[in-house]
N, CA, C and O of each residue as an XYZ file, in Angstrom:
548
protein
N     -22.116     -3.113    -11.785
C     -20.944     -3.247    -10.927
C     -19.839     -2.253    -11.299
O     -18.993     -1.921    -10.468
N     -19.851     -1.786    -12.536
C     -18.810     -0.838    -12.924
C     -18.942      0.487    -12.176
O     -17.935      1.137    -11.896
N     -20.173      0.897    -11.849
C     -20.364      2.102    -11.052
C     -19.799      1.916     -9.651
O     -19.169      2.816     -9.096
N     -20.032      0.750     -9.097
C     -19.506      0.457     -7.760
C     -17.980      0.479     -7.795
O     -17.339      1.039     -6.906
N     -17.409     -0.132     -8.824
C     -15.950     -0.147     -8.966
C     -15.399      1.274     -9.121
O     -14.364      1.611     -8.545
N     -16.092      2.094     -9.895
C     -15.665      3.481    -10.099
C     -15.640      4.243     -8.774
O     -14.667      4.929     -8.457
N     -16.718      4.114     -8.009
C     -16.767      4.820     -6.723
C     -15.793      4.226     -5.714
O     -15.251      4.953     -4.881
N     -15.563      2.930     -5.776
C     -14.563      2.302     -4.907
C     -13.190      2.925     -5.178
O     -12.482      3.307     -4.245
N     -12.823      3.025     -6.444
C     -11.528      3.615     -6.809
C     -11.458      5.074     -6.356
O     -10.434      5.510     -5.831
N     -12.525      5.820     -6.551
C     -12.564      7.222     -6.141
C     -12.329      7.378     -4.639
O     -11.535      8.218     -4.214
N     -13.018      6.569     -3.839
C     -12.878      6.690     -2.389
C     -11.534      6.151     -1.895
O     -11.003      6.633     -0.894
N     -10.985      5.162     -2.586
C      -9.629      4.707     -2.246
C      -8.632      5.832     -2.514
O      -7.720      6.062     -1.719
N      -8.807      6.531     -3.637
C      -7.912      7.661     -3.945
C      -7.992      8.739     -2.866
O      -6.969      9.288     -2.458
N      -9.191      9.038     -2.412
C      -9.358     10.054     -1.365
C      -8.724      9.585     -0.060
O      -8.081     10.368      0.639
N      -8.906      8.305      0.269
C      -8.293      7.738      1.473
C      -6.774      7.859      1.385
O      -6.115      8.275      2.338
N      -6.233      7.490      0.230
C      -4.779      7.522      0.068
C      -4.239      8.948      0.129
O      -3.139      9.173      0.633
N      -5.000      9.906     -0.376
C      -4.566     11.304     -0.278
C      -4.353     11.676      1.185
O      -3.373     12.334      1.534
N      -5.281     11.246      2.033
C      -5.142     11.502      3.463
C      -3.931     10.808      4.061
O      -3.194     11.398      4.851
N      -3.726      9.552      3.683
C      -2.589      8.802      4.234
C      -1.251      9.323      3.718
O      -0.236      9.220      4.407
N      -1.246      9.877      2.513
C      -0.004     10.439      1.989
C       0.329     11.772      2.672
O       1.504     12.102      2.832
N      -0.682     12.533      3.071
C      -0.421     13.850      3.644
C      -0.275     13.849      5.164
O       0.410     14.708      5.719
N      -0.910     12.901      5.836
C      -0.871     12.878      7.306
C       0.565     12.889      7.855
O       0.850     13.700      8.737
N       1.474     12.039      7.383
C       2.846     12.102      7.920
C       3.555     13.418      7.625
O       4.446     13.817      8.375
N       3.173     14.100      6.545
C       3.763     15.410      6.271
C       3.369     16.413      7.356
O       4.167     17.267      7.742
N       2.139     16.303      7.840
C       1.717     17.148      8.951
C       2.574     16.843     10.177
O       2.966     17.752     10.909
N       2.860     15.564     10.398
C       3.704     15.180     11.540
C       5.110     15.774     11.394
O       5.690     16.244     12.372
N       5.655     15.751     10.171
C       6.980     16.332      9.923
C       6.962     17.812     10.275
O       7.838     18.290     10.996
N       5.969     18.541      9.771
C       5.891     19.975     10.040
C       5.666     20.261     11.521
O       6.180     21.245     12.053
N       4.900     19.402     12.184
C       4.666     19.565     13.618
C       5.993     19.458     14.382
O       6.319     20.321     15.197
N       6.747     18.397     14.112
C       8.012     18.185     14.831
C       8.976     19.336     14.554
O       9.585     19.875     15.478
N       9.114     19.709     13.294
C      10.050     20.784     12.954
C       9.593     22.123     13.519
O      10.417     22.916     13.974
N       8.295     22.380     13.494
C       7.777     23.624     14.063
C       7.952     23.669     15.567
O       8.332     24.696     16.128
N       7.675     22.562     16.210
C       7.828     22.493     17.670
C       9.289     22.700     18.070
O       9.583     23.409     19.032
N      10.203     22.072     17.319
C      11.635     22.236     17.603
C      12.097     23.678     17.397
O      13.046     24.131     18.037
N      11.414     24.399     16.493
C      11.765     25.799     16.226
C      11.031     26.759     17.169
O      11.196     27.975     17.070
N      10.226     26.214     18.078
C       9.509     27.055     19.032
C       8.274     27.732     18.447
O       7.776     28.705     19.012
N       7.782     27.232     17.331
C       6.606     27.825     16.687
C       5.322     27.272     17.298
O       5.316     26.242     17.971
N       4.243     27.991     17.039
C       2.917     27.531     17.471
C       2.459     26.450     16.484
O       2.305     26.723     15.294
N       2.243     25.238     16.973
C       1.902     24.103     16.109
C       0.464     23.621     16.320
O       0.081     22.564     15.818
N      -0.324     24.390     17.056
C      -1.707     23.971     17.330
C      -2.523     23.800     16.051
O      -3.349     22.891     15.961
N      -2.301     24.653     15.079
C      -3.051     24.556     13.824
C      -2.753     23.222     13.125
O      -3.638     22.636     12.501
N      -1.527     22.754     13.230
C      -1.178     21.470     12.611
C      -1.915     20.312     13.285
O      -2.299     19.347     12.623
N      -2.111     20.409     14.590
C      -2.875     19.381     15.304
C      -4.322     19.401     14.816
O      -4.917     18.347     14.592
N      -4.881     20.576     14.655
C      -6.249     20.704     14.147
C      -6.340     20.159     12.726
O      -7.269     19.420     12.398
N      -5.380     20.521     11.889
C      -5.370     20.026     10.512
C      -5.273     18.502     10.484
O      -5.993     17.838      9.738
N      -4.377     17.956     11.301
C      -4.210     16.502     11.352
C      -5.477     15.802     11.808
O      -5.842     14.756     11.271
N      -6.143     16.373     12.791
C      -7.384     15.784     13.302
C      -8.456     15.778     12.226
O      -9.121     14.764     12.015
N      -8.629     16.903     11.546
C      -9.635     16.983     10.483
C      -9.294     16.071      9.313
O     -10.174     15.422      8.750
N      -8.019     16.022      8.949
C      -7.601     15.146      7.851
C      -7.824     13.680      8.203
O      -8.249     12.892      7.359
N      -7.536     13.317      9.450
C      -7.731     11.926      9.847
C      -9.207     11.548      9.797
O      -9.554     10.454      9.351
N     -10.073     12.442     10.251
C     -11.516     12.163     10.186
C     -11.972     11.993      8.742
O     -12.714     11.063      8.425
N     -11.531     12.886      7.872
C     -11.873     12.791      6.460
C     -11.361     11.482      5.867
O     -12.100     10.761      5.196
N     -10.095     11.186      6.123
C      -9.479      9.982      5.583
C     -10.173      8.724      6.102
O     -10.345      7.757      5.360
N     -10.564      8.735      7.351
C     -11.267      7.580      7.928
C     -12.629      7.379      7.284
O     -13.043      6.246      7.034
N     -13.326      8.477      7.015
C     -14.617      8.377      6.334
C     -14.431      7.810      4.931
O     -15.178      6.927      4.510
N     -13.442      8.315      4.213
C     -13.174      7.826      2.860
C     -12.794      6.344      2.889
O     -13.211      5.577      2.021
N     -12.000      5.944      3.890
C     -11.610      4.539      4.024
C     -12.832      3.667      4.289
O     -12.957      2.582      3.721
N     -13.718      4.128      5.136
C     -14.917      3.349      5.458
C     -15.782      3.128      4.222
O     -16.270      2.023      3.985
N     -15.963      4.177      3.448
C     -16.770      4.047      2.229
C     -16.056      3.143      1.222
O     -16.684      2.286      0.600
N     -14.750      3.332      1.063
C     -13.983      2.494      0.134
C     -14.059      1.022      0.541
O     -14.225      0.147     -0.309
N     -13.938      0.753      1.828
C     -13.997     -0.630      2.295
C     -15.388     -1.221      2.096
O     -15.525     -2.382      1.709
N     -16.416     -0.423      2.361
C     -17.781     -0.900      2.136
C     -18.026     -1.239      0.677
O     -18.612     -2.275      0.362
N     -17.577     -0.362     -0.212
C     -17.727     -0.626     -1.638
C     -16.871     -1.819     -2.070
O     -17.261     -2.590     -2.947
N     -15.709     -1.960     -1.447
C     -14.859     -3.115     -1.747
C     -15.519     -4.423     -1.371
O     -15.427     -5.405     -2.108
N     -16.183     -4.444     -0.230
C     -16.919     -5.648      0.179
C     -18.044     -5.930     -0.812
O     -18.278     -7.082     -1.178
N     -18.731     -4.893     -1.241
C     -19.793     -5.044     -2.231
C     -19.237     -5.684     -3.512
O     -19.834     -6.607     -4.068
N     -18.075     -5.174     -3.972
C     -17.434     -5.753     -5.161
C     -17.032     -7.204     -4.925
O     -17.215     -8.065     -5.785
N     -16.490     -7.451     -3.758
C     -16.039     -8.793     -3.399
C     -17.216     -9.767     -3.447
O     -17.094    -10.871     -3.979
N     -18.339     -9.359     -2.897
C     -19.533    -10.210     -2.909
C     -20.103    -10.354     -4.323
O     -20.628    -11.407     -4.685
N     -19.995     -9.287     -5.115
C     -20.528     -9.328     -6.472
C     -19.696    -10.152     -7.438
O     -20.239    -10.883     -8.267
N     -18.378    -10.035     -7.332
C     -17.485    -10.740     -8.255
C     -17.042    -12.101     -7.740
O     -16.579    -12.940     -8.514
N     -17.179    -12.319     -6.466
C     -16.768    -13.606     -5.905
C     -15.383    -13.563     -5.298
O     -14.719    -12.527     -5.263
N     -14.976    -14.707     -4.830
C     -13.721    -14.848     -4.088
C     -12.724    -15.645     -4.927
O     -12.257    -16.698     -4.492
N     -12.398    -15.164     -6.106
C     -11.568    -15.923     -7.030
C     -10.156    -15.375     -7.089
O      -9.949    -14.162     -7.116
N      -9.193    -16.273     -7.109
C      -7.813    -15.897     -7.334
C      -7.027    -15.607     -6.073
O      -7.508    -14.970     -5.136
N      -5.798    -16.101     -6.087
C      -4.881    -15.842     -4.978
C      -4.571    -14.352     -4.876
O      -4.350    -13.833     -3.782
N      -4.555    -13.664     -6.022
C      -4.258    -12.237     -6.023
C      -5.183    -11.481     -5.083
O      -4.765    -10.534     -4.417
N      -6.458    -11.910     -5.031
C      -7.429    -11.209     -4.193
C      -7.073    -11.344     -2.715
O      -7.179    -10.381     -1.955
N      -6.656    -12.522     -2.319
C      -6.297    -12.746     -0.920
C      -5.040    -11.971     -0.545
O      -4.929    -11.452      0.565
N      -4.090    -11.897     -1.481
C      -2.881    -11.092     -1.240
C      -3.271     -9.622     -1.118
O      -2.789     -8.916     -0.233
N      -4.154     -9.162     -2.021
C      -4.620     -7.778     -1.970
C      -5.298     -7.486     -0.638
O      -5.035     -6.454     -0.019
N      -6.167     -8.386     -0.193
C      -6.877     -8.170      1.066
C      -5.914     -8.141      2.252
O      -6.105     -7.365      3.188
N      -4.893     -8.975      2.215
C      -3.880     -8.945      3.275
C      -3.157     -7.597      3.281
O      -2.902     -7.028      4.342
N      -2.829     -7.094      2.096
C      -2.165     -5.793      1.999
C      -3.087     -4.655      2.425
O      -2.625     -3.672      3.004
N      -4.375     -4.776      2.148
C      -5.334     -3.781      2.634
C      -5.348     -3.800      4.170
O      -5.470     -2.755      4.809
N      -5.224     -4.985      4.746
C      -5.113     -5.089      6.204
C      -3.887     -4.353      6.728
O      -3.950     -3.689      7.763
N      -2.768     -4.471      6.010
C      -1.544     -3.747      6.389
C      -1.769     -2.241      6.251
O      -1.301     -1.465      7.083
N      -2.486     -1.828      5.203
C      -2.792     -0.415      5.016
C      -3.679      0.113      6.145
O      -3.515      1.249      6.591
N      -4.605     -0.703      6.598
C      -5.437     -0.314      7.745
C      -4.592     -0.175      9.012
O      -4.835      0.714      9.828
N      -3.609     -1.046      9.175
C      -2.703     -0.932     10.319
C      -1.895      0.373     10.232
O      -1.659      1.030     11.246
N      -1.480      0.736      9.029
C      -0.770      2.004      8.815
C      -1.677      3.184      9.181
O      -1.241      4.139      9.823
N      -2.921      3.103      8.769
C      -3.918      4.132      9.093
C      -4.074      4.249     10.614
O      -4.111      5.352     11.159
N      -4.165      3.119     11.278
C      -4.306      3.091     12.741
C      -3.064      3.689     13.401
O      -3.173      4.402     14.399
N      -1.886      3.401     12.847
C      -0.654      3.963     13.408
C      -0.644      5.486     13.263
O      -0.148      6.189     14.142
N      -1.182      5.988     12.170
C      -1.312      7.452     12.021
C      -2.177      8.020     13.139
O      -1.882      9.089     13.673
N      -3.242      7.310     13.492
C      -4.087      7.757     14.601
C      -3.299      7.780     15.907
O      -3.436      8.714     16.697
N      -2.491      6.777     16.135
C      -1.684      6.743     17.365
C      -0.744      7.947     17.431
O      -0.607      8.573     18.483
N      -0.093      8.273     16.303
C       0.788      9.441     16.284
C      -0.011     10.731     16.448
O       0.442     11.654     17.125
N      -1.171     10.804     15.847
C      -2.015     11.987     15.985
C      -2.415     12.198     17.436
O      -2.412     13.330     17.919
N      -2.754     11.138     18.127
C      -3.111     11.256     19.549
C      -1.935     11.756     20.376
O      -2.122     12.480     21.354
N      -0.725     11.370     19.987
C       0.454     11.883     20.692
C       0.607     13.384     20.446
O       0.985     14.129     21.350
N       0.313     13.824     19.223
C       0.346     15.261     18.943
C      -0.705     15.976     19.782
O      -0.429     17.024     20.367
N      -1.896     15.418     19.842
C      -2.990     16.047     20.578
C      -2.688     16.163     22.063
O      -3.101     17.130     22.704
N      -1.972     15.192     22.618
C      -1.646     15.229     24.047
C      -0.278     15.847     24.317
O       0.182     15.874     25.458
N       0.369     16.342     23.268
C       1.691     16.966     23.369
C       2.725     16.002     23.959
O       3.614     16.404     24.710
N       2.586     14.721     23.602
C       3.547     13.708     24.049
C       4.758     13.693     23.129
O       4.756     14.309     22.063
N       5.775     12.989     23.552
C       6.981     12.847     22.749
C       6.682     11.976     21.534
O       6.081     10.908     21.650
N       7.109     12.451     20.375
C       6.932     11.684     19.143
C       8.281     11.577     18.442
O       9.223     12.287     18.794
N       8.380     10.692     17.450
C       9.656     10.531     16.745
C      10.091     11.796     16.002
O       9.376     12.798     15.970
N      11.263     11.720     15.418
C      11.855     12.869     14.720
C      11.184     13.119     13.377
O      10.421     12.291     12.881
N      11.485     14.275     12.803
C      10.943     14.595     11.480
C      11.527     13.652     10.430
O      10.848     13.314      9.460
N      12.769     13.227     10.611
C      13.368     12.256      9.679
C      12.585     10.943      9.719
O      12.318     10.348      8.676
N      12.218     10.493     10.920
C      11.408      9.278     11.041
C      10.118      9.420     10.243
O       9.736      8.510      9.507
N       9.448     10.560     10.389
C       8.172     10.748      9.697
C       8.355     10.893      8.192
O       7.457     10.538      7.428
N       9.491     11.405      7.755
C       9.764     11.462      6.314
C       9.870     10.043      5.745
O       9.394      9.774      4.642
N      10.486      9.153      6.493
C      10.585      7.752      6.063
C       9.232      7.061      6.214
O       8.812      6.315      5.329
N       8.552      7.305      7.329
C       7.229      6.724      7.577
C       6.254      7.119      6.467
O       5.374      6.340      6.105
N       6.412      8.321      5.934
C       5.552      8.824      4.873
C       5.574      7.920      3.637
O       4.589      7.849      2.902
N       6.686      7.237      3.409
C       6.801      6.357      2.245
C       6.064      5.034      2.449
O       5.838      4.296      1.490
N       5.693      4.733      3.680
C       5.042      3.460      3.989
C       3.765      3.231      3.216
O       3.540      2.132      2.709
N       2.922      4.243      3.114
C       1.656      4.081      2.397
C       1.907      3.727      0.935
O       1.225      2.866      0.379
N       2.872      4.381      0.316
C       3.186      4.093     -1.085
C       3.727      2.676     -1.240
O       3.379      1.973     -2.188
N       4.566      2.266     -0.320
C       5.140      0.916     -0.373
C       4.051     -0.147     -0.249
O       4.189     -1.243     -0.792
N       2.989      0.167      0.450
C       1.874     -0.781      0.598
C       0.945     -0.713     -0.616
O       0.445     -1.745     -1.064
N       0.710      0.478     -1.150
C      -0.254      0.651     -2.239
C       0.254      0.091     -3.570
O      -0.537     -0.443     -4.347
N       1.529      0.199     -3.842
C       2.049     -0.291     -5.128
C       1.767     -1.783     -5.311
O       1.262     -2.164     -6.366
N       2.069     -2.648     -4.334
C       1.722     -4.063     -4.540
C       0.213     -4.306     -4.642
O      -0.221     -5.231     -5.329
N      -0.586     -3.477     -3.959
C      -2.045     -3.611     -4.094
C      -2.435     -3.348     -5.547
O      -3.219     -4.105     -6.121
N      -1.903     -2.296     -6.143
C      -2.200     -1.989     -7.540
C      -1.744     -3.107     -8.470
O      -2.438     -3.455     -9.425
N      -0.583     -3.659     -8.186
C      -0.083     -4.768     -9.003
C      -1.036     -5.949     -8.917
O      -1.334     -6.580     -9.931
N      -1.517     -6.254     -7.719
C      -2.450     -7.359     -7.548
C      -3.738     -7.124     -8.339
O      -4.256     -8.039     -8.980
N      -4.249     -5.893     -8.290
C      -5.532     -5.584     -8.928
C      -5.414     -5.530    -10.449
O      -6.281     -6.046    -11.155
N      -4.361     -4.918    -10.952
C      -4.252     -4.721    -12.389
C      -3.660     -5.933    -13.095
O      -4.197     -6.380    -14.108
N      -2.570     -6.463    -12.580
C      -1.865     -7.551    -13.251
C      -2.411     -8.928    -12.859
O      -2.393     -9.864    -13.658
N      -2.897     -9.037    -11.613
C      -3.406    -10.319    -11.086
C      -2.385    -11.439    -11.352
O      -2.664    -12.377    -12.099
N      -1.206    -11.327    -10.733
C      -0.131    -12.280    -11.050
C      -0.398    -13.720    -10.630
O       0.243    -14.631    -11.154
N      -1.328    -13.958     -9.698
C      -1.646    -15.332     -9.330
C      -3.140    -15.512     -9.269
O      -3.618    -16.607     -8.973
């Protein structure tokens, strides 16, 4: 099971790398568009990053289920962690919604909004780490 846990952590890290960088692409897109620059490359980058991040998330979630089945369903901390993972998936889905707006050249929020939105993944991941490492309940 330690190998499964190792790969789960690895794929979660890769997923999070994507979620941490995706809003930065949105910031650069908005600022570039406002400056009259060609932002098509950012749309391509965002699309490729989202696909990569989604693949990493799928593998991480699959390995997480494997761990869950192997170790059992013990502790309130696990249920809190799973709820927070659900929130992280919602954040991931929201990134897709913003990416689709970029792809269709629709109106999207400001670069300041995306700078704040960028912190969302970290705000969700820190309590997940606390649940996993400290297991407070």
